[in-house]
C-alpha atoms as one frame of an Amber mdcrd trajectory, in Angstrom:
protein
  -5.047  21.538 -28.293  -0.709  22.965 -27.765   1.375  20.121 -25.835   5.168
  21.485 -24.042   7.808  19.193 -22.488   7.768  20.048 -18.668  10.918  18.843
 -17.639  11.596  18.195 -13.668  15.047  18.563 -11.717  16.685  16.721 -10.324
  15.314  13.761 -11.439  15.127  14.789 -15.262  12.103  13.397 -15.613  10.156
  14.703 -18.888   6.120  14.734 -20.088   4.300  16.037 -22.391   1.805  17.739
 -21.197  -1.746  19.937 -22.769  -1.749  23.707 -22.716  -3.630  24.482 -19.732
  -2.983  21.078 -17.163  -2.029  22.644 -14.060   1.564  21.687 -12.782   0.855
  19.893 -10.036  -1.482  17.219 -11.735   1.468  16.816 -14.469   3.895  16.400
 -11.143   1.432  13.114  -9.930   1.812  12.343 -13.457   5.421  10.763 -13.121
   4.833   9.400  -9.942   6.164  12.467  -8.150   4.586  13.233  -4.342   5.215
  16.195  -3.215   3.422  18.491  -0.221   0.161  19.717  -0.710  -1.831  19.416
   2.526  -4.532  21.522   1.326  -5.322  18.895  -1.636  -4.443  21.545  -4.530
  -6.728  24.364  -3.222  -3.211  26.620  -2.878  -4.157  27.508   0.969  -1.592
  26.289   2.248   1.249  27.086   0.437   3.323  24.211   1.059   3.748  23.337
  -2.977   5.720  25.494  -3.627   8.067  25.108  -7.032  11.199  26.629  -9.227
  10.016  27.449 -12.697  12.173  28.437 -15.412  13.709  30.311 -17.840  10.048
  31.762 -18.540   7.465  31.244 -15.325   4.046  32.441 -15.757   3.307  35.564
 -14.142   2.141  34.833 -10.454  -1.428  35.017  -9.300  -2.939  35.763  -6.705
  -2.431  32.838  -4.580   1.117  33.029  -5.217   1.602  36.353  -3.997  -0.628
  36.219  -0.866   2.035  33.087  -0.206   5.530  33.697  -1.518   7.714  36.437
  -1.010   8.621  38.778  -3.582  12.685  37.429  -3.815  10.915  33.875  -4.826
   8.522  35.620  -7.204  10.970  37.161  -8.815  13.221  33.760  -8.691  10.599
  32.205 -10.344   8.866  30.012  -7.750   5.360  29.288  -7.923   2.455  27.472
  -6.043   2.501  24.062  -8.292  -1.198  23.258  -8.001  -2.123  26.729  -9.299
  -0.008  27.299 -12.148  -0.970  25.655 -15.665   1.727  24.635 -18.090   1.285
  27.835 -20.778   5.194  27.412 -22.038   8.181  24.628 -21.872   9.559  24.863
 -18.584  11.778  23.569 -16.345  10.616  22.722 -11.781  12.983  22.634  -9.894
  11.797  20.588  -6.630  13.187  21.193  -3.678  14.023  17.826  -1.217  12.383
  19.223   0.829   8.723  19.141  -0.637   9.851  15.805  -1.464   6.896  13.338
   0.962   8.859  10.223   0.275  11.500  10.821   2.126   9.697  11.806   6.384
  10.694   9.542   8.816   7.625   6.718   9.784   7.171   5.980  13.680   7.358
   2.518  13.708   7.895   1.768  16.837   6.062   2.430  20.465   5.145   0.953
  24.176   5.442  -2.753  24.478   2.390  -4.645  26.357   1.623  -8.201  28.020
  -1.042  -9.650  25.970  -2.677 -12.763  25.968  -1.649 -14.716  22.200  -4.338
 -16.205  21.164  -4.608 -16.502  17.234  -7.354 -17.249  15.212  -4.624 -19.733
  12.955  -3.865 -23.178  14.189  -1.425 -25.711  12.754  -1.542 -29.161  13.694
   0.591 -31.940  12.637  -0.242 -35.487  11.373   0.640 -38.470   9.858  -1.824
 -39.721   7.441  -2.158 -43.166   6.494  -1.686 -44.376   3.384  -4.151 -45.610
   0.169  -4.383 -49.471   0.659  -6.945 -51.613  -0.281  -8.756 -52.645   2.318
  -8.720 -48.299   3.410  -9.358 -46.976  -0.210 -10.808 -42.774   1.371 -10.628
 -40.076   0.047  -7.262 -37.575   1.143  -9.759 -35.280   1.915 -11.798 -37.420
   4.771  -8.406 -38.744   5.606  -7.243 -35.401   7.060 -10.540 -35.052   8.329
  -9.947 -38.803  10.299  -6.231 -37.176  11.279  -7.391 -34.528  13.251 -10.073
 -36.404  14.637 -12.917 -34.552  13.227 -16.788 -35.417  14.083 -18.613 -36.640
  10.631 -19.907 -33.674   9.043 -17.539 -30.833  10.728 -14.281 -30.733   7.898
 -13.241 -27.066   7.794 -14.073 -24.890   4.927 -11.902 -25.856   1.959 -10.238
 -23.190  -0.782 -11.294 -24.905  -4.304  -8.256 -24.207  -5.397  -6.059 -25.950
  -2.135  -8.214 -29.033  -3.345  -6.737 -29.767  -6.699  -3.618 -29.117  -4.795
  -4.578 -31.283  -2.081  -3.168 -35.314  -4.087   0.052 -33.408  -5.445   0.395
 -32.262  -2.313  -0.325 -34.813   0.645   1.835 -37.792  -1.956   5.238 -35.219
  -2.515   5.526 -35.486   1.194   5.191 -37.973   1.661   2.055 -38.141   3.817
   3.402 -36.138   6.546   1.892 -32.759   6.445   0.559 -29.510   8.264  -2.327
 -28.214   8.223  -3.745 -24.817   8.350  -6.991 -23.329   9.548  -7.693 -20.131
  10.083 -12.336 -19.561  11.596 -12.800 -21.956  10.659 -11.330 -23.045   6.439
  -8.648 -24.950   6.373  -6.593 -22.185   3.999  -3.368 -24.781   4.299  -0.968
 -27.760   3.753   2.345 -27.183   4.442   4.807 -30.327   3.692   6.677 -31.405
   6.809   5.837 -30.880  10.238   5.862 -27.039  10.760   3.385 -25.998  14.025
   6.362 -24.320  15.575   7.044 -21.516  11.749   3.136 -19.640  12.656   3.192
 -16.061  11.139   0.550 -13.154  11.233   0.909  -9.794   9.134  -0.910  -6.408
  11.115  -1.156  -3.206   8.970  -1.224   0.451  10.309  -3.352   2.191   7.888
  -3.637   5.840   8.569  -4.498   9.074   6.763  -0.432  10.025   6.409   0.764
   6.582   6.667   0.630   2.580   6.324   2.411   0.226   8.380   3.064  -3.355
   8.200   4.024  -5.520  10.918   5.045  -8.798  10.574   4.518 -10.906  13.180
   5.051 -14.551  15.222   1.845 -15.901  16.059   3.517 -17.488  18.574   5.740
 -15.314  20.818   4.131 -12.111  19.737   7.254 -11.107  18.824   7.423  -8.611
  15.608  10.184 -10.170  13.095   9.930  -6.625  10.300   8.602  -3.930   9.291
   7.930  -1.893   6.459   6.555   1.800   6.194   6.192   3.615   3.752   3.926
   7.375   3.970  -0.076   6.985   2.545  -0.942   7.554  -1.457  -3.831   9.916
  -0.797  -2.367  12.471   1.210  -0.926  14.254  -2.094  -4.401  15.128  -2.303
  -4.334  16.750   1.110  -3.931  15.812   4.863  -6.554  15.510   5.985 -10.004
  13.708   4.869 -12.144  16.082   4.339  -9.839  17.834   1.764  -9.018  14.099
   0.342 -13.675  13.627  -0.510 -13.893  16.789  -1.437 -11.267  15.768  -4.358
 -13.272  12.974  -5.224 -16.304  14.791  -4.839 -14.839  17.343  -7.175 -12.914
  15.628  -9.488 -14.391  12.774 -12.648 -12.853   9.421 -11.861 -11.382  10.728
  -8.234 -13.254   8.081  -6.706 -11.611   5.977  -8.933  -8.050   7.052  -8.445
  -7.939   7.804  -4.365  -9.027   4.286  -4.305  -5.765   2.728  -6.450
């Protein structure tokens, strides 16, 4: 099967696409996200690109969504155009989804803080001939827990317990969450307790770092949901998964 070089501007990215490849698939293969609210069905007309020097003939949906002037300039719908020649494709800034502004602020309200993460500082007694208890039992004893009530430990944390405690000179902060020991930190870190909250939306994903003691927002990061290239709504994405082999794995990734 023939392949043709397709160049995308203004990025200058190139890809060798097999003849018959849908242009929007070639765009996605390079990691370029463009607006396709309809998920590539050709019903929204949002994925228009400008093709040079010799654009393919316009299809019925190109004629429906584009003006005569645009068609004359080589504008085509990326989701409806198949690669059948070498071409240079101009993607306008307005088509990009990465530059959209994402709302990360909202109304503040008062609430009671009750995090599942609990930190406890303790100074463990060092082992002696008279006291040869295991490190795990020393932590249980220092936390004043009843016999048999020591929190569950992750196996990797247990393997590091010996060196962690001794490097901290037996002065450590235990970190538990929902009855499970998730960390041992050197020194007294009780005043530092953080969590991350994620808002996973259909269009956007926002992560926020919170101080679990004061409730104060410390930092945030946001981006568009990567699935948006397969449609802005969940129905379009479900349809994509049903109609494309490997679509579920691609969507999950």
